[in-house]
Wavefront OBJ file of the C-alpha trace (Angstrom):
o trace
v -0.086 17.123 -11.439
v -1.751 20.461 -10.598
v -3.827 20.323 -7.414
v -6.011 22.602 -5.309
v -7.008 22.769 -1.638
v -9.498 25.203 -0.128
v -9.177 26.364 3.451
v -9.003 29.295 5.821
v -5.257 29.735 5.485
v -2.401 29.398 3.089
v -0.946 25.932 3.535
v 2.564 25.887 2.158
v 3.652 22.667 3.865
v 0.700 20.312 4.449
v 0.725 17.913 7.373
v -0.444 14.459 6.238
v -0.974 13.465 9.892
v -3.433 16.271 10.613
v -7.130 15.633 10.279
v -9.625 12.849 10.720
v -8.508 9.248 10.407
v -12.041 8.221 9.462
v -12.313 10.318 6.295
v -13.073 8.610 2.951
v -9.475 7.648 2.230
v -8.192 7.826 5.790
v -5.903 10.384 7.294
v -3.958 12.547 4.881
v -3.988 15.863 3.051
v -7.000 16.058 0.730
v -6.935 17.957 -2.556
v -8.469 17.873 -6.002
v -7.231 18.403 -9.538
v -10.491 20.233 -10.309
v -10.401 23.923 -9.435
v -14.192 24.245 -9.554
v -14.590 21.334 -7.171
v -12.075 22.873 -4.752
v -14.229 26.003 -4.484
v -17.246 23.895 -3.476
v -15.698 23.397 -0.037
v -15.566 27.127 0.691
v -17.809 28.510 3.420
v -18.210 32.257 3.726
v -18.375 33.929 7.094
v -17.966 37.256 8.774
v -14.293 38.166 9.042
v -13.314 34.886 7.331
v -10.851 34.671 4.463
v -11.063 31.631 2.205
v -7.985 30.603 0.238
v -7.607 28.277 -2.700
v -4.078 26.936 -2.439
v -2.420 25.874 -5.695
v 0.092 23.022 -5.787
v 2.083 20.869 -8.121
v 2.764 17.234 -7.248
v 5.709 15.380 -8.733
v 4.415 11.803 -8.805
v 7.668 10.193 -9.927
v 8.701 7.478 -7.479
v 5.463 7.642 -5.506
v 3.203 4.641 -4.980
v -0.226 5.669 -6.227
v -3.474 3.759 -5.866
v -6.331 4.784 -8.149
v -9.927 3.930 -7.394
v -12.960 3.985 -9.626
v -16.468 3.662 -8.285
v -16.520 -0.032 -7.403
v -17.052 -2.358 -4.472
v -13.313 -2.128 -3.668
v -13.649 1.674 -3.455
v -16.805 1.521 -1.322
v -15.234 -1.052 1.027
v -12.139 1.133 1.469
v -14.310 4.140 2.351
v -16.531 2.175 4.738
v -13.521 0.618 6.485
v -11.833 4.010 6.917
v -15.010 5.581 8.249
v -15.332 2.712 10.715
v -11.821 3.449 11.968
v -10.354 0.172 10.745
v -6.653 -0.165 10.019
v -5.705 1.287 6.610
v -5.629 -1.555 4.087
v -3.217 0.426 1.857
v -0.501 1.364 4.372
v 2.333 1.493 1.815
v 0.553 3.784 -0.647
v 1.766 7.394 -0.865
v -1.161 8.868 -2.807
v -4.763 7.713 -3.170
v -6.813 9.053 -6.065
v -10.489 8.360 -6.493
v -14.079 9.470 -6.300
v -15.317 11.250 -3.241
v -18.289 9.672 -1.472
v -21.163 12.002 -2.350
v -22.951 11.321 0.920
v -20.392 13.522 2.661
v -21.014 16.321 0.184
v -24.785 16.031 0.371
v -25.788 15.749 4.004
v -27.420 12.297 4.012
v -26.836 11.948 7.757
v -24.456 9.030 7.450
v -26.986 6.501 6.196
v -24.344 4.878 4.033
v -21.730 4.468 6.742
v -24.193 3.949 9.611
v -23.904 0.170 9.504
v -27.620 -0.195 8.764
v -26.886 -1.103 5.155
v -24.796 -3.931 3.772
v -21.736 -3.145 1.689
v -23.468 -3.852 -1.625
v -26.395 -1.640 -0.653
v -23.969 1.085 0.396
v -22.235 0.856 -2.988
v -25.593 1.307 -4.754
v -26.190 4.513 -2.825
v -22.618 5.743 -3.264
v -23.104 5.452 -7.025
v -25.862 8.085 -6.909
v -24.997 11.592 -8.040
v -22.119 13.165 -9.918
v -18.570 11.905 -9.586
v -15.986 14.244 -8.123
v -12.434 13.073 -7.564
v -10.047 13.647 -4.701
v -6.323 13.193 -4.333
v -5.024 12.349 -0.863
v -1.395 12.543 0.180
v -0.960 9.786 2.758
v 2.801 9.870 3.468
v 5.650 12.241 4.203
v 7.235 11.068 0.937
v 4.207 12.379 -0.972
v 4.138 15.645 0.995
v 7.815 16.112 0.188
v 7.000 16.015 -3.525
v 4.277 18.650 -3.259
v 5.257 22.191 -4.230
v 3.105 25.125 -3.154
v 2.630 27.464 -6.114
v 0.644 30.161 -4.338
v -2.882 30.921 -3.313
v -5.790 33.163 -4.097
v -8.545 34.569 -1.966
v -12.020 33.461 -2.962
v -14.370 36.431 -2.908
v -17.592 36.004 -0.927
v -19.637 36.577 -4.091
v -17.979 33.549 -5.693
v -18.493 31.460 -2.560
v -22.205 32.334 -2.464
v -22.609 31.550 -6.179
v -20.943 28.156 -5.749
v -23.074 27.379 -2.693
v -26.220 28.157 -4.711
v -25.038 25.678 -7.367
v -24.349 23.073 -4.681
v -27.838 23.585 -3.223
v -29.431 22.993 -6.640
v -27.325 19.894 -7.184
v -28.172 18.640 -3.711
v -31.908 18.877 -4.416
v -31.465 16.686 -7.511
v -29.213 14.297 -5.578
v -31.747 13.900 -2.754
v -34.442 12.890 -5.254
v -32.088 10.420 -6.940
v -31.103 9.012 -3.551
v -34.737 8.423 -2.585
v -35.341 6.576 -5.856
v -32.226 4.441 -5.317
v -33.283 3.641 -1.736
v -36.710 2.503 -2.943
v -34.963 -0.094 -5.111
v -32.945 -1.570 -2.216
l 1 2 3 4 5 6 7 8 9 10 11 12 13 14 15 16 17 18 19 20 21 22 23 24 25 26 27 28 29 30 31 32 33 34 35 36 37 38 39 40 41 42 43 44 45 46 47 48 49 50 51 52 53 54 55 56 57 58 59 60 61 62 63 64 65 66 67 68 69 70 71 72 73 74 75 76 77 78 79 80 81 82 83 84 85 86 87 88 89 90 91 92 93 94 95 96 97 98 99 100 101 102 103 104 105 106 107 108 109 110 111 112 113 114 115 116 117 118 119 120 121 122 123 124 125 126 127 128 129 130 131 132 133 134 135 136 137 138 139 140 141 142 143 144 145 146 147 148 149 150 151 152 153 154 155 156 157 158 159 160 161 162 163 164 165 166 167 168 169 170 171 172 173 174 175 176 177 178 179 180 181 182
């Protein structure tokens, strides 16, 4: 499986214990199989270098859990964001849709606790579906091979951010319509 991770450094040996425990799929090393999606996370800045790291994951022998957009998926995300104990502790790799509310700054309305789980699922279904792959264990990290990296030029970063801004405007309108139906 070819995977990509965008960041401010080359990451040859990812640490699955680094990062937030309350991310969509809990603590782990987050990547995507979609190169274009990986570049969406880039943020340009003065004297900042943005890298897209390229990897290959050997999935043989790993326990993989795949999510589709469903209540099970939404519940897993909401529980992780609430800091609850991981309900998939023996899984090495989690693959599934990213919660669009974290991409499109909706100020946490979905995970705020103000909505029920079914209402949250309705809102999480709004917008395009992008997928993430999260290495959750040392066993998974041990099967990840760094292939190299490339520097994303600022022009590319700005072009991608313009695309994201256009998509966000559409998403915000769709979100409002979905909220009116709740």
